[in-house]
C-alpha angles and dihedrals in degrees: 000000000000102000123118135212115235121218136187112235105222125212091255091055095255122130126232121196111243104171136354130217095017114186101174134037113185127177114219138167089264097050137277117329115214120194125185129207086253092061093254110147133193132177113205135181098233148116125230110254098177141351117202101181097176087055091043091234134133122186120203130192118213117243121218114256 
C-alpha cells in the first residue's frame, strides 16, 4: 500500500502520531488538509519538515497560531 503515517515533530525531537493511512496531503489557506483512506480528515496549522515516502512517513512541524 502507498499510504503514509503523519507525525508531529515535537520540540524535543520526538515524534507523535497524528494520523494513520494518509492518502492525501493538500496545502490550503487554512493549513494542511490530511485525508486518510478511511475518510478521516484533519486540518492542521503546520509545515512539512520531512517526507520519507519509502518509509511511509511524513513529519510535520506545528506553526504558531
